[in-house]
N, C-alpha and C positions, 0 to 999 in steps of 0.2 A: 764848109758844114753850115749849112742857115743858122741862124742865133734866134734860136725863140725865148720869145718871152715866160715863158713859163716851161718846164721839165715834169715828169714824174715818171719813174723808171724804179721795177722791184730787182731789189740785188738778192739774187738768192741762194739760197742754203744750200753750202757748198761740202757738205758732210755726206761723206758716203753717196747715197742714192736719196736723199731727202729730197723730198717734192717741195716742203715749205721755203718761203720768204724770208731772206734774213731780215730783212728793215726794206720801208719804201723812201728812195730818197728823193726830193723833190724842191727843185731850184726855179725860185720865180725873179724875174728881173723887176728892179727898187720899182713900186708905187704899182704894181700886180699882184691881181686875188690869186689867193692858191687852188688851184685845181676844185677843190670841193666848195670857193667859192666864198673862202674864210676871207676876212682881210688880212693882208698883211700889215701890220706895224711895226714890225722893225725899222724901216727907211724913217719913221718918223723921229724912233731913240737915239739910231746912228745915222746923222747926217750923211757923211759918208761913203756907206753900203749904197755899190752895185746891185745889193738885190740881196735876198734871203733863202738858206738853204732850212729847210724841214724835213728831221729823220722821225718817222711815224711805224710803230707795226714789231720793235724790239723790244723794249723794257717794260712791262707790265706795269700801267698806270702813269707812264712819263711815256709824252713826245719832248720834242727841242726843236727851237728854231733859232737860227743866229745871222749874224749877217755874214754877205759875204763882200770881201773887197777888188775878187778879181772874178767878176761871173764868167771868161771867156773859160779862162781855165779849167773854173767849178763845171760848168755846162759841158766843158768836152771830157772830164774823168767819168761823170755819172752817165755821159752819152755812153761813154765806151764800158759801162757798169766794171768801173776801176777804181774798186774802195782803196787800195795801196796812191792811184795820187789824189783819191781824197784824204788819206791821210797825211799824205806828204803837205797838202794843203793847209790842213789844220789837224790835229789828230782827235780832237773829242768830236768833231764829225762823224766818225766811223765806229761808234761802238763796238760793234755787232763785226767788226773787223778783228783779224788775230794777224800783227806784223812779222810775228815769229813765224808763225805758218803759212803767211800771204794766202788767208783764205777767209770767206763770210762764212756765218754759222747762224742759224735762227736761236732763237731766246730756248728751245728746245733742249738743246746741245750745249749752251753755256751751262756753268754751273755759276749760278747770280745770287750774291749776298747784299740783301739792303743794309747799310749802314746807317746809324741812328748817333746825331750828337743834339740831343735836345729836341733835337726833330729828323724827319727823313737829311740823310746829308750825300748818300752816294749809292751806288751799286760798287760792289767789289765782286769780280767773277776770275772763273777761269776757264779756257776755252776747251773743249774734248781732250786737246793732246795733253792739257796740264799746265799752259804757262796762264800765270797768273795776268790781270790787268787790274786797274782802278778806273770807273766808269765816271766821271764826274761831271760830264755834260748834262745832269740833271738839275 
C-alpha cells in the first residue's frame, strides 16, 4: 500500500439505510497541510508526533485534532474505514463509533448531551442501540 502524506476518508453511518456520514477522518503526515489547506500545528506542539489525525463532522460545533505516534497503523486503519482499528489505537479518535455494536453512527442517531463544569466539558451520549458513552475528546 502506498503511504500518502495525507488522507481524508468519510466513515459512513451504519444505522440501517442511513445515507449520512458518521464523521470525516483526516490523517496527515508530520508537517503537511490538511486537505483544506489549514496548517497542521500539532507537530509543533508534539515533537515526537509522526502526524495528525483530525475528526470533523460528528459533534455539533466541535472538531478534534490529535497527534499520531504510529502513522503507518493509523493510515492503514483509516484507509480501510476501520473504526475498530482506530479505536484500538486511541479510543478518543472515533467518538462516532460504538465498540459494543461495532458500528459507526452519525450524530443524528446518537442521543448526545453536552456536559458543563463551569464551561463546556464533554458530551455524553447513547448510541441508537442504547449503549452509553462519554465522549471526552472535545
